N, C-alpha and C positions, 0 to 999 in steps of 0.2 A: 442693578449691579451690586453683587455682594462681596466682590473682591476686585483688585485692580487689573485683572487679566485683560479686560477690554481696553484699558488705557494703554497697556503695554503692547498687546497685539496690533492695535491700530497706529502704532508708532507716534503716540502723543506723549510718552513718558519722557520726562527730562533727565532721568537718572540721578536724582537728588539723594535717593536712599532712605527717605523718610519712612516709606512703607515697611522696610525691613525692621527698623527700630519699633515701628507702631504695633506690629503683629504680637498679641500677647501669647501666642503658642508656638512662635518661631516657625511659621509655615511659609515665609517668604525668604528666599535667598537670592543671591546675585549670580547671574551667569555672564560670561563674556565681560567680566569686570563690573558692568553697570546696568545690566538688563535684569529686572526682577522676575522671579519665577515663582508661581504659587504651587505648593505641594498639594498632594491629595488629601492631607489631614487638615487642610483649612476648614475652620468651623463656621466660615461665612458670617462672622460677627458684625462685619461692616465697618470696622474701626479704620482699616486702611483706606477704604473709599472715602470716608468722611474726612481723613486727614490729607489725602493727596492733594496737592496744589493744582492738579490737572483736571480734578472734578469741579464742583462748584467752588468758585474762589470769590468771596465778598470783598474784592479788592478795595473798592471805593470806601466801604465802611471802615476797613482797617487803616487805609491811608489817612483818612480823615481823623480818626480816633488817635493815631500816632502824632499827627501834627499838633493836636491839641495838647496831648500829654507832654510832648517834647519841646513845645514852644517854637515849632517851625511855622513862622508867621508869614512867610513869603511863598508864592506859589507861581509855578509856570505849567501850562497845560502839558508840555512835553517833558519837562525836567521833574516835576513834582513839587512837593512842599520842601522848604529848606529855610535855614537861618542866614547863611551866606555861602558864597562860592569864591574860591581863591586858588591860586597856585602855591605850592609848597615845595621848598627844598630842604632836604635833610642834611644837617651839617656833620654828622658823624660819618667820616669816610668808610668805616668798616661796614656800616649798614648799607650806605649808598652804593658802594662798589660791589656788593654782593647781591644786589637787588636787580629786578627786572627792568625798571625804569628810574627808580629814585629812592624807593625805600620808605615812603610816607606810611604805608600800612604797618611795616615792621617797627618803625619808630614809635608809632602810637601804641602798638601792642607792648613794646618793651616798657614804655612809660606806664601803661596800666599795670603791668607787673610790679614795676619798681615802686610805684605809689600805693600798692596794696588794693587797687580797685578790682583786681581779678586774681584768682588763683589757679586758673587753667584757661586754656583756649583751645578750641577745635579748628585745626588748621589742615592744609593740604601739603603733604610732604612728597618727595620724590621717591620712586621705587627703586631707582638704580644709583650707585655711588659714582655719579659723573658730575662734572662741573655744571652742566645743564641736563635736566631730564624732564621730559613732558609727561612721563608715566606717573600719574598721580595715585597717591594713597593717603588715607585720613591719618592724622597724628594729633594726639592730645599733648599740648605743650604745656609745660609747668614753669618756665623761666624765659627771661629775655633771650638766652642763648638758643633755646629751642625755637623761638620765634624766628631768629636770624637764620637757623638752619632750613626754615621753610620758606625763605624770602622770595625765591623765584616763582612768578606767576606760571601756572601750567595751564595752557589754553585747551584743556581736555575735560571731557565729562568726568565728574568726580562724585561718587555716591558717599560723601563724607558723612551724611546725617545718619547713615546706618550705624554709626559709632555711638549715637546717642543711647542713653543719657551719659553725660560726662560728670563725674563726681567733683564736687566742690561747692564753695559758698557762692561764688560769683563767676560766671563763665562768659567769655567772649567767643564769638564765632565769626570767622572770615569766610565769605562765600560770594558767589555770583547771585543774580536775581532769583533763580530757581530755588537755590538753598534758603534764601531769605524769606521768599514767598511761603515756603513750606514751614518754617519756623514761626513766622508771623500768623499763619493760618492756625497753627497749633496753639499759639498763645491766645488767639481769639476764641478757639474752640474750648480752651480751658475754662472760659467763662460762659460761653454761648453754645457749646456742643451738646450732642445727645449721648451716643454710644462711646464717643472718643474722649469725653471731657476728662476723665480720670487719667487716661493714658497721656493726654497732652500735658497735663500738670506734671506727670512723672518725667517726661522727656525735656520739657522746656522750662520748668518753673524757676531754675537757677540761672537761666541765660539772661544776662543784663546788658550785654553790648553786641550789636550786629554791625560788622564792618563790611561794607559792600564793595565789590570790584566792578568796573565797567566791563560788560560782556555783550558782544554782538551774537555770537553763537560759539559752540564749543566743538572740538574735534572729538572723534571717537578715540578709544584708548590707543589705537595705533595710527591715528590720523596724522600726526606730525611725522611719524616715520614715513608715511606715504609721501607727504609734501617734501621731505628731504631727499627721498630717492629721485626726485626730479632734478636735484642738483648733483646727484651721485654722492650724497653726504650721508653720515649717521650722526647720532646725537653726540658721540664722543668727539666729533670733528668740530663742534660749534661751541661758542661762548654763550650764545642765547638765540632763541626763535622769538620773533616778535612780529607785530603787524605796523609796518611804516605807512602811514596815510592809508591804512586799509588793505595793503598789500602784504601777504605772508613773506617775511624776510628772515635772514640769518645774519648774525655777526660772527665772524670767524675770530680766532684767537689773536690774529695779527691786526685786527681792527677792520678788515675788509667787510663791507656789507653787500650781501647779494639778495636780489629779489628772486622769488620762486616763480618761474614761468607758469602762467595760467592758474596760480595758486588759488585765485578766487573762484575758479569754476571747477575745482576739484570736489564736487559735492559727495563723492564717495568717502571723503575723510571726515565728513561732518556727522555730528550726532543729530539725526533727523528730528528728534523730539524738540530740539532747540528752536526749530522753525515755528513751533506753536508756543513758544515763550511769550507770556504777556509782554506787551511793548514797554519794556523796562531796561533799556540799555544802561541807564544810570542807576540801577538797583534802587528804585524809588522808595523801598520799605526799609532801608538801612537806617542806622543812627548817622552814619558818615560813609560817603562813597569816594573811592580813590580810583584814579585812571590816568591816562597819558594822552588825552585828546586835545586839550587847549593849547599845549605848547609841544612843538617838535624838538625842543631843546631837551637833550637827555639830562635827567636829574630833577626835573620839575614835574611834579604830579598835580593833576586835577584834585581838588577837594570840594565835594558838595556836602556841607555840613547840615544835618537835619535834626540836630538836637542841641539845646542850649547847654546841656552838661558837657557834651563833646566840644562845643565851641569854647567853653571855659577851659577845658583841659588842653586844647590846642593853643589858647593864649598863654597858658602857663608854660607850655613847652617853648614857645617863642620867647617868652620872658627869660627863660633859663638858657637861651642859646642852643637849644636842641634842633630847632627849625627856623627857617625864615619864610615869610609869605610875601606874595605880591598880588596885585589886582590883574586879572586877565584883560587883555585888550580886546574889546567886542568889535567886530567889523562885519559889514555885509548885512546889517539888519534888514534894510529895505529889500535887498536882493532875495533873502531868505523868506521874508513875508510874501514877496511877490511869487516865489516858487510854491509856497504852501497854498496861496490863494488860487493859483493856477492848477493845483492838484497834480503837478508833474511827478510826484512820488507815487501816485496811484497806478501802479503797474505791477504785474506778477513777475518780479525780478528773476526768480529762479525757475518760473514755469511750473509752479506747484500743481496747477490744474492738470498739466501733462503727466506729472508724477503720479497723481491720484488714478489716472486712467491707464498708465502703461508701466509705472515703476521707474521711469527714467525722467530726469529733469530736462527742460528745454529753456534755458535762461534767455532772458530778453537781452539783446546786444546793447541797446542804448543804456539799460539799467546797469549792465555790467561795466560799461565804460564810466559811468557815473560813480560806481562803487570803487573803481580802481584809482580814481583821483578825486576824492570828495573834498569839499571845502573851498579851495582857492582863496578868494577874498573874504570868505565867511569864516571868522575867527572867534576865539574866546568862547563864551557861553553859547554863542550862536552855532559854534561847531558841535557842541553837545546836543543842541536842539535839532540840528541838521540830521545827525546820525540817528537820533531817536525817531525822527519823522520817517526816514528810510526804513528803519527797523519796523515801525508800526504800519505804514502805508504799503511799502513795497515787499514785506515778507509776512508779517502776521496777519493782516487782513485778507490778502489773497489766499493764504493757506486755510483760513477759517472758511471763507467762501467757497473754495474748492471742495472741502470736506463735507460742508453742508449740502452742496449740489449733488454730491455722490452718496449721501447718507452715511458718511463715516462719523464715527464718534468725534464730538467737538467739545473741547473744554468750555465750561460756562464761566464767563467773567461778569461779575455784577459790581 
């Protein structure tokens, strides 16, 4: 494989955008917002192949090295390495009220800017001037105000790494697991690579903080539009689009919450490459991961800290009255362990095997019901572990198995 065409054509591409930045002769461009296309003037240098997170990914080596460097001395097989896990509430109303779920990511970014830890950040902005917009575009932020402008999470595939390199002394990047995996692989290759070593240093040498976001899978660029059509709505009509206990939902400006009928089975709205995302719902290669899984109370974010430096910064923020934290209440440990031991999650939830044969999905009804109401008495960090287990055993592993059986390209995870 001399370029990433095989990855793209086999629908294994995550749409992270790293290959666009990686190409030294600008032979890779994006079509349909996030699909890489290799031009005829490709020199087949192999740099994009070596850097792509969907070719060989030395995940175990990278995660272990990060844990040692950053002091993440705790480990869970599903969540990964970490220093501590907590719930966080931002006390700044302007940030919290303008945010998707609570503003923890934005608050930390603002603090990094204010304290001089970073001078730029690569974020995801909205393409349209609406209160809520899922159509994502990359933005280089240079101030806390820029960070607030990008506060809403966009559950949409975003090729933001195409914007690399970002000028500056110290850079933060906010992204989902695919973005972080691409950056961490590039940082690893900057020391251990072959043809891509120099390019990796040029693109990622000044990236000092990686802030991760929980992500199960992303919609296509128009995926949220498709979901809203089921309710007869458009983006201009809603305050936010979000996932309430796993179900695609919207909040209207009058506070009404509406679930989207059969939203979890509208696979045409999904970015298919996400189904081959390494099982990392909690963005395991981040310095810190933020989400909205452990508490259903609006305004409280999950925080999985994987760096002693970030832990110290969060402690400073709490001491200065910027945030408050609390310990999540873990419940259902025995139930979850019983489910894992019984391998109840080992099912082809989306019918990926059928997709490989026919191009259409045939979802497992029992798995769909489980996804529609996950958790129950399983709470706190166990909820994170539950969703990670579903992501790994019900989606990733069946997809890999189906592709191997059909002889289709499969990403190599080591």
